[in-house]
N, C-alpha and C positions, 0 to 999 in steps of 0.2 A: 189244221192248226187249232190249238186249244183256245177257247174263248176266255176273255178276262172275266173277273168276278162280277163286274157290273153288267156283262153281257149274258150271264147265266140266266136261263129262263126261270121265271117264278112258277109256282104251282098252277096259277090261273092261266098263264100263257102256254104252259105245257099242255093243258087240257085242250086248248084251242088248236094247237099246232100238231098234236100227236093223236093218232088214232086210239080208240078206246082199248083195243086189244094190246097194242104196244105199251100204252100207259099202264095197264094193269100188270103186265109182265115186269115193267120197270119198277113199279111200286113193290111188287112181291120180292124182286131181286134185292133192292136196296133195304127192304124190311128185314130180310134174312141176314144181310150184312150187319145191320144195326142191332139185330137181336142179341148179339153177344155183349152189348153194352161195354165196349172196350174202354179201359182207363187210359189216361194220357201216357202212362208208361208202356202199356200194351200197344198203343198206337205207334209209338216210336219203334218198338220191336217189330211189329208187323210191317210197317212201311220199309224198315231197313231190310228185313228178310225178303220182301217182294222185289226190291231192286237188286240186292246182293245175289238173289237166286239167278239173275241173268248170267252170272259167272259160271253157273253149271253148264249152260249152253255154250258159253265161250270155251270152257274147258273141253267140251266134246269136240268142238271145231279144231282146237289146237292139237289134240291127241289123236284125231282120226287117222293120220298117216301111219301111226304105229300099228294100227290094226289093219288098215287097208293094204299097205305095201306088203306086209307079211302074207296076207290072204291072196293077193294078186300073184305073188311069186310062187305060191304053192299050187294054186288052181289054174293059173295062166288065163284067167278070164279077162284080165286087162293087161295089155302088153306095154311095158315101159322099159326103156333103156336105163342103165345105171345113172346116167346123167339126168335123165328126165325124172327118175324117182327121187334123186337128190333135190331137184328144183321143186317137185311136188311137196316135199317135206319142209323145205326151208323158205319158200317164197312167201309164206304167210308172215314170217318174222321180218322179211325184207320190206314187204308192203305195209307192215304195221307201223313202220317209221313215219311215212307221211300221213298215214291214217290217224296216228296218235296226235300229231300236231293239228291236223284238220279237226279232229274231234274236240281238242281243247278249245280251239277258237269258236267252234259251233256251240259248245256247251256254255261259254260265256255269253253268247248271243241268244240262244234258245232256252237254256236251262237244262239240267240233267235229265229230267223226266221227258221233256219234249224231244230231246236228242235221242233217247232210247226208243221212243215211239216212232221216230223217223227212221232209225237204222235197223231195228229188229226185223221188220217185215222184209227189207231187202236182204238181210243176212239169211232169213228163212228161205227166200226164193233162191239165193245162191247155193244154199245147201242142197236143195232139190235138183239143181242143175248138174250136180255130180253124176246122177244117173243118166242124164242126157248127153254127157260129154265124154264118157269113158271110151268111146270109139276113136277119139282124137286127143292124143296126149297134150298137144299145145292148148286146146280149148280147156282141158282139165286143169292145166297149170294156171291159165287165165282166171278160171273160176276160183281157184285157191287164192290167187292174188287179190281178187275182189273180196273174198272172205277176210283176208288180212286187213284191208282198209276198213271195212265195216266193223269187224270185230274190235280192232284197236280203238275206233271211235267210241264203242260201247264201254270199253274198259275204263276210260276216264270217268264216266258218270257212275259206274258201278262202285268205284272206290270213294268218290267224293260224296255222293248222296247220303249214305249212312252217317257220315261224320257231321253233316250239316243239319240233319233232322234230330239228332240225339243230344241229350244233355251231357255236360262235361263228365260226370261220374259214370255215365253209361257208354260213352263214346269208345272206350277201349274195346269192350266186347263187341259192340255193334260194328265198329270200324274194322274188326278182324274177320267179320263174316265173309267178305268176298274171297279171302284166301282159302277158307274152308270150302266154299262153293266151287272154286277152281279145282281143288283136290277131289271133290265129289264128282265133278265132270270127268276128270281123268279116270277115276275108278269106274264110273258108269260105262265109259267107252270100252275099257279093257274087259269088264264083265260081259257086256253085250257082245263084244268081239269073240269072247271065249265060247259063247253058247249059241250064237246066231251067225248067219252069213252076213258079209259086209253090206250087201244091198238091203237086207232086212233092217240092219242098224240104221241105214240112211232113211228108210221109210218110217221107222219108229220114232226117230228123234223129233221131227216137227210137231206131231200131235202130243207127244209126251213131254217135251222139253220146251220147244220154242213157243208154242201157243200158250201154255200156262204162264210163261214169262211175260208175254205181251199183255195178257189179260191182267196180270198182277201189277205191272207198271201202269197200266191205264187206270187202275183203281186207287193209286196213291196221289197225293197232292204234289205240286211243284215244291222244290227246295225253298224253305223260307229265307235262307241266306241269299239265294239268287234273286228272289222277289224283292228283298230289301235293297240289294245292290242296284236294282233296276227301278227303284222308286215306286214299286207296287206295295205301298205300306198297308193298305186295307186288306189285300189278299194275304200278305205276310202275317198280319195280326190274326187273321182267321186261322191260318195254319198253326201258328204258334199257340193259340188258345186251345186248339185240338191236341197238340203235342205236349204242351206244358201244363195245361189246366188253367182254370180261372184265377187261381191263387198266385200264379207266377207273374212277376213284374216284367212284362215284355216291353214296356215303354222305354226302358233303359237301352234295350237292343236297338229300338228304332232311333233313339237319339244318337247312339254311337255311330250308326251308319250315316246319319246326317252330318255329324261332325267330320267324319272321314271324307265326305264329299266336299266340305269346305276346305279341307287340307289339300284336295286335289284341284282346287280352282286355278292353280297356276299352270295346269295342263289343259290345252284346248282340244285335244283329240279324243277319240273313243277310249274308254277305260277297258283294260284287258287285252289290248292289242300289243304286238311286239314293241312298238315305239314307246308305249306307256311303260312297259316293263323295263326297258333300257334307261329311260329318263328318270325313273323313280327308284333311287338306291334302296329305300326301305322295302321295296318289293323285290328287287333283283337279288339281294342277299339271301333271303329264305329260299328262293327258287334254286339258286346255285347250291345251297346246302342240301336241298332235297335231291338234286341231281347227283351230287357227290355220294349221298347215301345209297342211291340206286346203283351207282357204279360199283361201290364197295360190296353191295349185296351180291351182285353178279360175279364179282371177283372171288366169292366163296366157292365158285365152281358148281353150283347146284344144278345148272342145266347139263353140265358134263356128267355129273353123277347119274342123272336120269338116263342119259344116253349110254352109260357104261354099266348099267345094272346087269344086263344079260352077260356081259363080258366078265364082270366080277364073279357072278355066280358060277359061270363055266370054269373060270380059272380056279375057284375054290372047290370045284367038284362037289357042290352042295347037294346034288341029287334032286334038284327041283327043276321042273320044266321051265325053260327060258321064258315061255309065254306067261306062265303064272308068276314069274319073278316080278314083273311089273305090277301085277295085282297085289302081291304081298307088300311091295314098297309103297304103293298107293294107299293101302289100308293103314300102314304105319304112319303115313303122312297125314291122313284124315284124323287118326287118333291124336297125333301130335298137335294138329290145328285146334282140336277141341280142348286139349289140355291148356292151350294158351289162354282160354277164357278166364278160368279162375286166377291164373297168374297175372293177367292184365288188371283184374279187379283188386288184388291184394298187394301187388308190387309195382315199383316204378318202372316206366318204360326203359329207361337207360340201364337199370339193373338187369332186367330180363334180357335185353339185347346184348349187353357186354358178356354176361355169363354164357348165353347160348352161342355167341360167336367164338368164345374160347373153347367150349366143348366141341363145336364144329371144326375148329382148327386142329385140335388134337386128333380127332377121328380122321380128318383128312390126312394128317401126317402118317397115321397107321396104314391107311389105304395106299398112300404113296410108297411107303417102305415095303408094303406087301408086293406091289407091282415091281419094285426094284429088285427084290430078292425072291421072286416067285419061282425062278428056275432052281433055286437051291433046295426048295422043299422044307425049309426050316420053320415055317409057320403052320400051326394047326389050321384045318380047313374052316373052322368056325370063326377065326379071327377077322377075316375081311367081311364076312357076313354081319357080324356084330358091329364092326366099325361102320359099315354102310348104314345099318339101321340106327346107330347112334347119331350119325350125321343127319339122317332124314328126320329123326326126332328133334334134334337141336334146331335144325332149320325150320321145321314145321311148327314148333311151339314158341320159337323166339325170333329168329332172324327174319323169316319171311313175313309173318303178319305184323311184327313190330315195325320193321322198316317201311312197309307200305302204309301203315297207320301214321307213323311219324312224318313221312313225306307228304301226306295229305294234311295233317294237322298244322304243320308249321307254315303252310302257305297262306298268305293273306287272301281274303275273299275276293278282292278285286282282280286277282291274277290266278286264282285257284284253278280255273279251267285251263288257261294257257300253260301255267306252270306244270300241272299234272300231265298235260299233253306232251310237253317237252321232256318230262321225266320218263314217261312211257316210251317216247321215241328213243331216248338213250338206252333204256332197258332192252329194247328190241335190237338196237345196234350191237350191244354187248352180247346178247344171246346169239345173234347171227354170226358174229365173229368167233365166239367160243365154239359154236357148233362146227364151223368150218375148220378150226384148228384141231378139234378133237377127232374129227373124221379122218384127218391126215396125220395123226400122231403115231399110229402103229405101235412100235415097241417102246417108244420114248414117252408114253403117256404119263409115267410116274413123275416126269419133270413138271408137267402141268399141275399135277396134284400137289407137289411141293409149293408151287406158286400160289395155288388156291388156299393152301394152309396159311401162307403168309397173308393173303387177302383177308382171311378170317380174323387174324390177330390185329391187322390194321383197322378193320371195322370196329373191333372191340375198343381200340384206343380212340378212334374218332368219336365214339359214342360219348366220351367224357366232355366233348366240346358242345354238345347239343343241349338245348333247354329241356327241362322235364315238362311233359305235357299232361301228365296224369291229373285228372280233376281240375284242369285249367280250361276256362272258356276260350273259344276261338278268338274272341275279342281281346282277351288277355295276351294270347300268343302274338297277335298282331302288334300290340303295344310293346311287347318284348323286343321285336325287331326295330321298332321306332327308337327305343332306348339304346339299343346296340349301335344304331347309326349316330346317336348324339354323344354317347359316352360308353366306355367299356363296362359290360355288365359285371356284377358281383353276385355272390351267393344270396345276398339280401334283396336283389332286384325283383324277386318273385312276389313281393308284397304289392300286388296290383290294386291298391285300394285308395290311391291318392285321387282327390277330386280333379276333374277336368274343367278348366275355365271355359265358359261358353256364353253366348248371348241368346241361346235358344230357351224357349219356354215350352212346356208340354201342353199348353192350353188347347191348341188346335188338335193335338193328338188325343187328348183326354176327351174332347168332344166326340170323338169317334167311338168311345167306349160304349155309348148307348146302343150302337149298332152291332155290338159283338155277337149277340144272340142271332141277329139276322144273318150275319156273315157266316156263322157256324151252320145255321140251318140251310143256307144255300150250298155250302160245301158238302153236307151230309148226303146229298143225292148223287154226288159224283166221286167221292173218295171213300176208302175204307175208314170208318170211324168207330 
């Protein structure tokens, strides 16, 4: 368990309690980290990349069945029935449902960083158990179920942390990093599967992916938003000074959280629990909005497209190996994810999402009509391939990253963990259901593609009902939902500059400013600065 800031050892106590050899190595290590003299902006980027990089490992875990099942079917080194193979591939999504809810509750209690440090070692151990359980299909499926619970718990923190440590005008790019990291994890799995044996892939992943992720997470500080929500104001001030710089007025953030605690005085239970969410309308509405966004995102059919890549290429007779089809599509998705960064900087979230959803809808219509008339041979072979890549591009640069970013941004800090967990649970429910329907569709798959096209257009329409979050502080977004509860919002409600009446003074907080240098000095030995 991580120590509080007051419990962190000073230099004198460290020399008494640590052996000279260990102390020397620790000083050299931290000196190298500090040798870069990172600016506050760079710290935000580095911290976000360190946590978002966990999604690479999660992407490897999710996509492993695509490589393993194909190899096992060819080489017969692991024998699974068709039913067992189906459970091996889908049980991760099924067990991710309770894992997401549990992860959301734990994140509100422990914090995003502590939760990752708790779950990642267990996920690494469960990954290595694959090699020890291949002789028993039941045990192999149980291991995959365990990976689903642990991985889903990590997903919540991976999306929340970058949004909470970054400033408003950088949150768009940094908040979209996890989606790119997931795509890189998929691509890494397919590439390693193409050039190595599946068992070699299993052995390479822990030292090359899991271990660097654990080290990176251990070197970042806890989320300042979580620290503020739990009354750790001194620690939060130290982290904010590192991330924002000494010229930033962080006292306003501290005061805002104190005022929110006064607003919740009518509730006598723990903040962030399901009862708190249900009894506080200003928190329930944004969570329901985020869940609706996630449902509509999955109604675009992106998970079915991933499963149908090989089938589309085979039907189109594109002359590409089915195994390399997934690599090609993953490369297109990674490029699209990276394209989303400049878009998020220069354009509003709602504009990007609505345009991308419309493009995805038209491309899905082309794919649906191709499958409907595939027997007539009236379509050129390149049409479905181009339509597929167009959908992947629209989803990768707009729908995927923007929806995940919006779903995190619009949630109030008091319920961000639980709300994100519920959203992820709904995500996995939708994916599990669509996977089941797609595998049993056979010749009528085009009907589902028509439905997914309609889902894309509905998502584009729903976008107009959302608040614009670009360059808005998380505190402003929370105030938006408070205003929605009190009166209908208008296009002028986004002038969040009205003063808030309060009886607080900042005297006691300003008294702590003299200790800022001491606080930062204590943190420098434990986090990337």
